[in-house]
C-alpha positions in Angstrom: -68.6 -75.7 -53.5 -67.5 -74.0 -50.5 -64.4 -75.0 -48.8 -64.3 -75.4 -45.1 -61.2 -74.8 -43.3 -60.0 -77.0 -40.6 -59.0 -74.0 -38.6 -61.6 -71.8 -37.1 -61.6 -68.3 -38.4 -58.8 -66.1 -37.1 -60.2 -62.7 -36.9 -58.4 -60.1 -35.0 -60.4 -58.4 -32.3 -61.4 -54.9 -33.1 -59.0 -52.3 -31.7 -60.3 -50.4 -28.7 -61.8 -47.0 -29.5 -59.2 -44.2 -29.0 -59.4 -42.6 -25.6 -60.5 -39.1 -25.6 -58.2 -36.8 -23.8 -59.9 -34.2 -21.6 -59.7 -30.7 -23.1 -56.8 -28.7 -21.7 -57.6 -26.7 -18.7 -57.5 -22.9 -19.1 -55.1 -21.4 -16.6 -56.9 -19.5 -13.8 -55.6 -16.0 -13.2 -53.9 -15.8 -9.8 -55.1 -13.2 -7.4 -52.6 -10.3 -7.1 -51.9 -9.6 -3.4 -52.3 -6.0 -2.4 -49.0 -4.3 -1.5 -48.9 -2.1 1.6 -47.6 1.4 0.8 -43.9 1.6 1.7 -43.0 3.4 4.9 -40.7 6.3 4.1 -38.0 7.1 6.6 -35.4 9.8 6.4 -32.0 8.2 5.7 -29.4 8.9 8.4 -26.7 11.3 7.5 -23.1 10.2 7.5 -19.8 11.9 6.8 -18.8 11.6 3.1 -16.8 8.5 2.3 -14.4 8.1 -0.6 -15.3 5.1 -2.7 -12.8 2.3 -3.0 -12.2 1.3 -6.6 -11.4 -2.3 -7.4 -9.5 -2.6 -10.7 -9.7 -6.2 -12.0 -6.5 -8.2 -11.6 -4.8 -8.8 -14.9 -3.4 -12.4 -15.4 0.0 -12.8 -17.0 0.6 -16.0 -18.8 3.2 -18.3 -17.3 4.0 -15.8 -14.6 2.4 -14.4 -11.5 0.7 -11.0 -11.5 -0.9 -8.7 -9.1 -3.2 -5.7 -8.8 -4.6 -3.8 -5.8 -8.1 -4.5 -4.6 -9.0 -2.6 -1.4 -7.5 -0.9 1.5 -8.5 -0.1 5.0 -6.9 2.0 7.7 -5.7 0.9 11.0 -5.3 4.4 12.4 -8.7 5.6 13.3 -7.9 8.4 15.8 -7.6 11.2 13.3 -10.6 13.5 12.7 -13.0 13.2 9.8 -11.9 16.7 8.6 -8.6 15.3 7.4 -8.7 13.6 4.1 -7.6 10.0 4.0 -5.6 8.6 1.1 -5.3 4.8 0.8 -2.1 2.9 0.6 -1.0 2.2 -3.0 1.6 0.1 -4.8 0.4 0.9 -8.4 3.0 3.7 -8.6 5.8 1.3 -7.6 4.3 -1.6 -9.6 7.2 -1.7 -12.1 9.8 -1.9 -9.3 8.0 -4.5 -7.2 9.4 -8.0 -8.0 6.9 -10.5 -9.4 6.4 -13.8 -7.5 8.4 -16.7 -8.8 6.2 -19.4 -10.4 7.5 -22.6 -8.8 8.7 -25.2 -11.3 6.8 -28.0 -9.6 3.6 -26.0 -9.8 4.3 -25.3 -13.5 4.9 -29.0 -14.2 1.8 -30.0 -12.4 -0.3 -27.4 -14.1 -1.2 -25.6 -10.9 -2.9 -22.2 -11.3 -4.8 -20.0 -8.9 -5.4 -16.6 -7.3 -4.0 -15.7 -3.9 -5.5 -12.8 -1.9 -2.9 -11.4 0.5 -3.6 -8.9 3.3 -0.6 -6.6 3.7 0.0 -4.3 6.7 1.7 -1.3 5.2 3.8 0.8 7.5 3.9 4.6 7.4 7.3 4.3 5.7 5.6 2.3 2.8 7.1 -1.1 3.8 5.1 -4.3 4.4 5.0 -5.0 8.1 3.2 -8.3 7.7 1.8 -10.3 4.8 -0.9 -12.9 5.4 -2.9 -15.1 3.1 -6.5 -13.8 3.1 -7.8 -16.4 0.6 -5.6 -19.3 -0.6 -5.1 -20.4 -4.2 -5.6 -23.9 -3.1 -1.9 -24.7 -3.5 0.4 -23.9 -0.5 3.4 -23.6 -2.8 1.8 -20.8 -4.8 0.6 -19.0 -1.7 4.2 -19.1 -0.2 5.7 -17.8 -3.4 3.3 -14.9 -3.4 3.9 -14.1 0.3 7.7 -14.1 -0.1 7.6 -11.7 -3.1 5.1 -9.2 -1.6 7.2 -9.0 1.6 9.9 -7.3 -0.5 7.4 -4.8 -2.1 7.4 -1.1 -1.4 4.1 0.8 -1.2 3.0 4.4 -1.1 1.7 4.6 2.4 -1.8 5.7 3.3 -2.1 9.4 4.4 -4.4 11.2 6.7 -4.0 14.8 5.6 -0.3 15.0 4.9 0.8 12.5 7.6 1.6 8.9 6.5 -0.3 6.3 8.5 -0.2 2.6 8.8 -2.9 0.8 6.9 -3.7 -2.5 5.2 -4.3 -3.4 1.6 -5.6 -6.6 -0.1 -3.3 -7.6 -3.0 -4.4 -10.3 -5.5 -1.7 -12.4 -7.0 -2.7 -14.5 -10.0 -0.7 -17.5 -11.2 -1.6 -18.6 -14.8 0.1 -20.9 -17.3 0.2 -20.4 -21.1 -2.0 -22.7 -23.0 
C-alpha cells in the first residue's frame, strides 16, 4: 500500500540554465596617425658656455653638512673672450665651520635641507646670505645662515681678475638613527 503524505511534495524548482557570456571581443587595431615630417631649422650659434657641475650634497649624521651646487655671476660687463671661473668653497671646505645642530631641533627630531644663496665678494667673503629654499624649520635655517656668514670662498674670476658672484650652498641636517 502506498503511503500518502499529509504534506504536498516539496520539490525544489529546477535551477535556471546558466547564462551564456558573450564571446570576448577582439580588440580592433587603432589607426596610426600619419606624422608630418619634422621641420629642420639651423640651430642658433652661441658663445661656448662652461657647464656647471652639481656634486650631490653628502649628509653627515647628527651634524650639518654642505656642498656647492651652482654659481652665477653678477658682473656681466666683461667680454666673452675672458674665461670665467666660478666662486668655490670646496678648497676651503675643511676650514669653513660647520653649522651647529640646535639642541631643540635634535630633541624634536627635526631634519632638513637648507639651500642658501651666498653673494661672494671679490675678496672671497660672503657679502650676504639668504635662504633660497627653507628646510621647513626656521631654527635650522638660521643656524645654517649664521655658519655660512663666516665662511671664506675662492672668488669667481673673469680672466685673472676676481669678481663678485653668487653661489647656492646646500646645508643638510640629519640625525643618526
